C-alpha positions as CSV (number, residue, x, y, z in Angstrom):
1,M,0.1,-0.1,0.1
2,P,1.2,3.7,-0.5
3,N,1.5,6.0,2.7
4,S,-1.5,7.0,4.7
5,Q,-1.9,10.1,2.6
6,G,-1.4,8.1,-0.5
7,A,-3.8,5.3,0.5
8,A,-6.5,8.1,1.1
9,E,-5.9,9.3,-2.3
10,F,-6.3,6.0,-3.8
11,A,-9.3,5.0,-1.5
12,P,-12.0,5.2,-4.3
13,L,-9.8,3.2,-6.8
14,L,-9.1,0.4,-4.4
15,E,-12.7,0.1,-3.2
16,A,-13.7,0.1,-6.8
17,I,-11.3,-2.6,-7.5
18,D,-12.1,-4.7,-4.3
19,Q,-15.9,-4.5,-5.6
20,R,-15.1,-5.9,-9.0
21,K,-12.6,-8.5,-7.8
22,S,-15.3,-9.8,-5.2
23,L,-17.7,-10.1,-8.6
24,L,-15.0,-11.8,-10.2
25,L,-14.3,-14.5,-7.5
26,D,-17.6,-15.5,-7.3
27,Y,-18.0,-16.1,-10.6
28,L,-14.8,-18.0,-11.1
29,L,-15.4,-20.2,-8.2
30,Q,-18.8,-21.2,-9.1
31,E,-19.4,-24.8,-8.7
32,R,-19.9,-25.6,-11.8
33,F,-16.1,-24.6,-12.5
34,Q,-14.9,-26.6,-9.5
35,Q,-16.4,-29.5,-10.5
36,R,-14.7,-29.3,-14.1
37,F,-11.3,-30.1,-12.7
38,Q,-10.2,-33.6,-11.7
39,P,-8.7,-35.3,-10.1
40,P,-8.7,-33.3,-6.7
41,H,-5.2,-32.3,-6.9
42,I,-5.5,-30.6,-10.4
43,R,-8.8,-28.7,-8.9
44,D,-6.8,-27.5,-5.9
45,A,-4.0,-26.5,-7.9
46,V,-6.2,-24.5,-10.2
47,F,-7.9,-22.5,-8.0
48,S,-4.7,-22.2,-5.6
49,Y,-3.9,-18.6,-6.7
50,I,-7.3,-17.8,-7.4
51,R,-8.4,-18.5,-3.9
52,R,-5.5,-16.6,-2.4
53,G,-6.5,-13.2,-4.0
54,G,-4.0,-11.3,-6.0
55,K,-4.4,-7.7,-6.8
56,S,-6.8,-8.5,-9.8
57,L,-5.7,-5.3,-11.4
58,R,-5.9,-6.9,-15.1
59,P,-9.5,-7.9,-15.1
60,A,-10.4,-4.6,-13.4
61,V,-9.0,-2.4,-15.9
62,A,-10.6,-4.6,-18.4
63,Q,-13.9,-3.8,-16.5
64,L,-13.1,0.0,-16.4
65,A,-12.1,0.2,-19.7
66,C,-15.8,-1.2,-20.9
67,A,-17.3,1.5,-18.5
68,A,-15.1,4.1,-19.8
69,L,-16.5,3.6,-23.3
70,G,-20.0,3.5,-22.5
71,G,-20.4,-0.4,-22.2
72,D,-22.0,-2.6,-19.6
73,E,-19.6,-4.0,-17.1
74,R,-21.7,-7.1,-16.8
75,R,-21.2,-8.3,-19.9
76,A,-17.2,-7.9,-19.4
77,L,-17.2,-10.2,-16.5
78,P,-16.4,-13.3,-18.3
79,V,-13.7,-11.8,-20.3
80,A,-12.2,-9.9,-17.0
81,A,-12.5,-13.7,-15.6
82,A,-10.8,-15.0,-18.4
83,I,-7.9,-12.3,-18.5
84,E,-7.5,-13.1,-14.5
85,V,-7.6,-16.9,-15.3
86,Y,-5.0,-16.4,-18.2
87,H,-2.7,-14.1,-15.9
88,T,-2.8,-17.3,-13.4
89,W,-1.6,-19.8,-15.5
90,T,1.6,-17.6,-16.4
91,L,2.2,-16.9,-12.9
92,V,2.3,-21.0,-12.1
93,H,4.8,-21.5,-15.3
94,D,6.7,-18.4,-14.0
95,D,7.4,-19.6,-10.6
96,I,8.8,-22.7,-12.1
97,I,11.1,-20.9,-14.4
98,D,12.6,-19.0,-11.5
99,R,12.5,-21.5,-9.1
100,D,10.4,-19.6,-6.9
101,D,9.3,-21.3,-3.7
102,T,6.5,-18.8,-2.6
103,R,3.9,-16.7,-4.3
104,R,1.5,-14.4,-2.3
105,G,3.2,-15.4,1.0
106,L,2.6,-19.0,0.5
107,P,4.0,-22.0,-1.0
108,S,4.3,-21.8,-4.8
109,V,1.9,-24.4,-6.6
110,H,5.1,-26.5,-7.6
111,R,6.4,-26.4,-3.8
112,Q,3.0,-27.0,-2.6
113,F,2.3,-29.9,-4.3
114,A,5.9,-31.5,-3.9
115,R,5.2,-31.3,-0.3
116,R,1.7,-33.0,-0.6
117,A,3.2,-35.8,-2.8
118,A,5.8,-36.0,0.2
119,A,2.8,-36.0,3.0
120,E,0.6,-38.0,1.0
121,F,2.1,-40.5,-0.9
122,G,5.5,-40.9,1.3
123,W,7.4,-40.1,-1.8
124,D,11.0,-39.4,-1.2
125,A,12.4,-35.5,-2.1
126,A,13.4,-36.3,-5.8
127,A,10.1,-38.1,-7.0
128,A,7.6,-35.8,-4.9
129,D,9.8,-32.6,-6.3
130,H,9.1,-34.0,-9.8
131,Y,5.4,-34.6,-9.1
132,G,5.2,-30.8,-7.9
133,L,6.7,-29.8,-11.2
134,A,4.4,-32.1,-13.0
135,I,1.3,-30.7,-11.4
136,A,2.0,-27.3,-11.8
137,I,2.9,-27.9,-15.5
138,L,-0.4,-29.4,-15.8
139,T,-2.4,-26.7,-14.0
140,G,-1.1,-24.0,-16.1
141,D,-2.2,-26.0,-19.5
142,V,-5.8,-26.4,-18.2
143,Q,-6.0,-22.7,-16.8
144,Q,-4.7,-21.5,-20.3
145,A,-7.7,-23.5,-22.0
146,W,-10.3,-22.6,-19.4
147,S,-9.2,-18.8,-20.0
148,W,-10.2,-19.6,-23.9
149,S,-13.5,-21.2,-22.8
150,L,-14.5,-18.1,-20.8
151,L,-14.0,-15.9,-23.8
152,F,-16.4,-18.0,-25.6
153,E,-18.8,-17.9,-22.6
154,A,-19.2,-14.3,-23.0
155,H,-21.1,-15.1,-26.3
156,L,-23.1,-18.1,-24.8
157,E,-24.1,-16.7,-21.5
158,H,-23.8,-12.7,-21.5
159,G,-24.5,-12.0,-25.2
160,V,-21.3,-10.4,-26.5
161,P,-21.4,-10.9,-30.2
162,A,-19.7,-14.3,-31.3
163,S,-17.3,-11.9,-33.8
164,V,-16.1,-10.3,-30.6
165,A,-15.5,-13.5,-28.6
166,L,-13.7,-15.4,-31.5
167,Q,-11.5,-12.2,-32.5
168,L,-10.7,-11.9,-28.6
169,A,-9.7,-15.4,-28.5
170,Q,-7.8,-15.3,-31.5
171,D,-5.9,-12.0,-30.5
172,L,-5.1,-14.0,-26.9
173,A,-4.0,-17.2,-28.7
174,S,-1.9,-16.0,-31.9
175,R,-0.6,-12.4,-30.7
176,V,-0.4,-12.1,-27.0
177,T,0.7,-15.6,-25.9
178,P,3.7,-15.4,-28.5
179,L,4.7,-12.1,-27.4
180,L,4.6,-13.1,-23.3
181,V,6.3,-16.3,-24.2
182,A,8.8,-14.1,-26.1
183,G,9.5,-11.9,-23.1
184,E,9.8,-14.7,-20.9
185,T,12.2,-16.6,-23.0
186,L,14.2,-13.3,-23.5
187,D,14.1,-12.4,-19.3
188,V,15.6,-16.1,-18.9
189,Q,18.3,-15.3,-21.7
190,Y,19.0,-12.0,-20.4
191,A,19.8,-13.5,-16.9
192,G,23.3,-12.5,-15.7
193,G,24.0,-10.7,-19.5
194,A,23.2,-7.2,-18.1
195,T,26.6,-5.7,-19.6
196,A,25.7,-6.9,-23.1
197,L,22.0,-5.4,-23.1
198,S,20.9,-2.0,-23.7
199,E,17.8,-0.5,-22.3
200,R,15.7,-0.5,-25.6
201,Q,16.2,-4.4,-25.3
202,I,15.4,-4.6,-21.6
203,L,12.3,-2.4,-22.2
204,D,11.1,-4.4,-25.0
205,M,11.5,-7.3,-23.0
206,L,9.4,-5.9,-20.1
207,W,6.7,-4.9,-22.6
208,K,6.4,-8.3,-23.6
209,K,6.3,-10.0,-20.3
210,T,3.6,-7.2,-18.9
211,G,2.5,-4.7,-21.2
212,A,1.4,-7.0,-24.0
213,L,-1.7,-8.6,-21.5
214,Y,-2.4,-5.3,-19.8
215,E,-2.9,-3.7,-23.6
216,F,-5.3,-7.1,-24.2
217,A,-7.0,-6.0,-21.2
218,G,-8.0,-2.6,-22.6
219,R,-8.4,-3.8,-25.8
220,A,-11.0,-6.6,-24.6
221,G,-12.9,-4.1,-22.5
222,A,-13.2,-1.8,-25.3
223,A,-14.1,-4.3,-27.6
224,I,-17.2,-5.3,-25.0
225,A,-18.4,-1.6,-24.9
226,L,-18.2,-1.2,-28.7
227,E,-19.1,-4.5,-30.0
228,D,-15.8,-4.5,-32.3
229,A,-12.9,-6.0,-31.5
230,S,-11.0,-5.1,-34.2
231,A,-9.6,-1.6,-32.5
232,R,-10.0,0.6,-35.7
233,Q,-11.9,2.9,-33.4
234,P,-9.9,5.8,-31.8
235,A,-11.3,5.4,-28.5
236,A,-10.3,1.7,-28.6
237,Q,-6.7,2.4,-29.8
238,A,-6.5,5.2,-26.9
239,V,-7.4,2.6,-24.3
240,A,-5.3,-0.1,-25.5
241,S,-2.3,2.4,-25.9
242,F,-2.7,3.7,-22.4
243,C,-3.0,0.1,-20.8
244,S,-0.1,-0.8,-22.7
245,L,2.3,1.9,-21.5
246,C,0.9,1.5,-17.8
247,G,1.7,-2.2,-18.2
248,S,5.4,-1.3,-18.8
249,A,5.4,1.0,-15.8
250,F,4.0,-1.6,-13.8
251,Q,6.7,-3.8,-14.3
252,I,9.7,-1.3,-14.1
253,Q,7.9,-0.6,-10.3
254,D,8.0,-4.5,-9.8
255,D,11.7,-4.5,-10.6
256,I,12.1,-1.6,-8.2
257,L,10.2,-3.4,-5.4
258,G,12.2,-6.4,-6.0
259,I,15.1,-4.5,-4.3
260,V,13.9,-1.9,-2.0
261,G,10.1,-3.2,-1.0
262,D,9.0,-5.1,2.1
263,A,9.1,-9.0,1.8
264,R,5.9,-9.3,3.8
265,Q,4.0,-7.4,1.6
266,L,5.7,-8.6,-1.7
267,G,4.9,-12.2,-0.7
268,K,8.5,-13.0,-1.9
269,P,11.9,-12.5,-0.4
270,V,13.7,-9.1,-1.6
271,G,16.8,-9.5,-3.3
272,S,15.2,-12.5,-5.3
273,D,15.9,-10.8,-8.3
274,I,19.5,-10.2,-7.7
275,R,20.1,-14.2,-7.0
276,E,18.4,-15.0,-9.8
277,G,20.6,-12.7,-12.3
278,K,17.6,-11.0,-13.6
279,S,18.6,-8.3,-16.1
280,T,16.4,-5.2,-15.5
281,L,16.4,-1.5,-16.1
282,L,18.2,-1.0,-12.9
283,T,20.9,-3.3,-13.3
284,I,22.0,-2.4,-17.1
285,K,22.0,1.3,-15.9
286,A,23.8,0.5,-12.9
287,M,26.6,-1.3,-15.2
288,E,26.7,1.4,-17.4
289,R,27.4,3.9,-14.4
290,A,29.4,2.0,-12.0
291,D,33.2,1.8,-12.0
292,E,35.1,-1.2,-12.9
293,R,35.9,-2.5,-9.5
294,Q,31.7,-2.2,-8.7
295,R,31.0,-3.9,-11.9
296,A,33.5,-6.7,-11.0
297,F,31.1,-7.1,-7.8
298,M,27.7,-6.7,-9.3
299,R,28.9,-9.7,-12.0
300,A,30.1,-11.9,-8.9
301,V,26.8,-11.7,-6.9
302,L,24.1,-11.3,-9.8
303,G,23.1,-14.6,-10.6
304,A,24.7,-16.2,-7.6
305,A,22.2,-18.4,-6.1
306,A,24.2,-19.0,-3.1
307,A,25.0,-15.3,-2.3
308,S,25.0,-14.2,1.2
309,P,22.3,-11.8,2.4
310,A,24.8,-9.5,3.1
311,D,26.2,-9.4,-0.5
312,V,22.9,-9.0,-1.8
313,Q,22.5,-6.3,0.4
314,A,25.6,-4.8,-0.7
315,V,24.0,-4.8,-4.5
316,A,21.1,-3.1,-3.5
317,D,22.8,-0.5,-1.8
318,L,25.1,0.2,-4.8
319,L,21.8,0.6,-7.0
320,R,20.8,3.2,-4.6
321,S,24.2,5.2,-4.6
322,L,24.3,4.7,-8.5
323,G,21.0,6.7,-8.6
324,V,19.6,4.0,-10.9
325,I,16.2,3.3,-8.8
326,D,15.6,7.1,-9.0
327,Y,16.4,6.7,-12.7
328,A,13.9,4.0,-13.2
329,K,11.3,5.5,-10.9
330,D,11.6,8.7,-13.2
331,M,11.0,6.4,-16.2
332,S,8.0,4.7,-14.6
333,M,6.4,8.2,-14.2
334,A,7.4,9.4,-17.8
335,L,5.2,6.2,-19.1
336,V,2.1,7.2,-16.8
337,S,2.4,10.7,-18.3
338,Q,2.2,9.6,-21.7
339,A,-0.5,7.0,-20.7
340,L,-2.5,9.5,-19.2
341,E,-2.5,11.6,-22.5
342,Q,-3.8,8.8,-24.2
343,L,-6.6,8.8,-21.6
344,R,-7.9,12.2,-22.0
345,T,-8.8,11.8,-25.4
346,L,-12.0,10.0,-23.9
347,P,-15.1,11.4,-22.0
348,D,-14.7,12.6,-18.7
349,T,-16.5,9.7,-16.8
350,A,-16.3,8.4,-13.5
351,A,-14.9,4.9,-14.9
352,R,-12.3,7.4,-16.9
353,R,-11.3,9.0,-13.8
354,L,-10.8,5.5,-12.0
355,L,-8.3,4.4,-14.7
356,A,-6.5,7.6,-14.4
357,Q,-6.0,6.9,-10.5
358,W,-5.2,3.3,-11.4
359,A,-2.0,4.7,-13.4
360,R,-1.0,6.9,-10.8
361,Y,-1.2,3.8,-8.4
362,L,0.9,1.6,-10.1
363,I,4.0,4.1,-9.4
364,A,3.0,4.9,-5.9
365,R,2.6,1.4,-4.8
366,D,4.8,-0.3,-2.4
367,F,3.6,-4.3,-3.0
């Protein structure tokens, strides 16, 4: 949360998000969905992160984008649900890729089911770990398919034109997914290679990982309101561009919080990006500004899974002293400023004002 003054500023937004999140959870936790996934371990895994309750910003943005363009948010609910489930499968697989043991303060899916295999089946550590990975991979597969079926449900149950539902599903499958996978692949390839990367490469990777899905959320909400998923209309283009820019700002803020945030609020250890050797805007700018001794030290710690807490903290302190955290904050603020310019082309409505507040919240949050 932002500080007390900021919390008051963002109270209307947070209340609006909570209201939409409650409706979203009611929708996703319907018995008909829970009965769909078997056996019980798969069902439990599919709903694990959903039940924990994340921020649910992406679905809220889709609903607000729909309302900002004069649409009925209720018709956008299946699409918002599809976006939440889609995002959830990326988290499940991302935790495997990053070897993260926790998510939202609790065991990640692959760790959760490794422990259950050991406890329930009596398997040894190697077999249990493999089982946890298998369950997480299968869970992500099922969730991705579920997200597409929710898009179709927007037509079947909520009257969204079939052409809009089909176009959104096609866009998610043929454009967004390859972009997201490309971003994740580049993130893995870039780990430990900060000195060979440009700022442009990092920003491109960040947009593919995060901005592309935020853009889709805005585009989808606009499509429901306008009953047109082609994004030819200026208002739809403005919303999509707004969400795209905000998505990049969101990821930069996440990278900042990975260094200076509070582990209890983040739900994962601060400094894990340093141990994983993540190439971020912070690390490449630090390599650029550091002297040779400082660069050598950072190269030795970045990507060192066994790095001591003291060394991780020393790198974090170095990033501060080199001014790269302030540099990244300035960039995220500039992206949000550009985004707000796009938003100002829309009619002044309560939903548009909430979207503007959401954009500012992204770079004010501390979790």
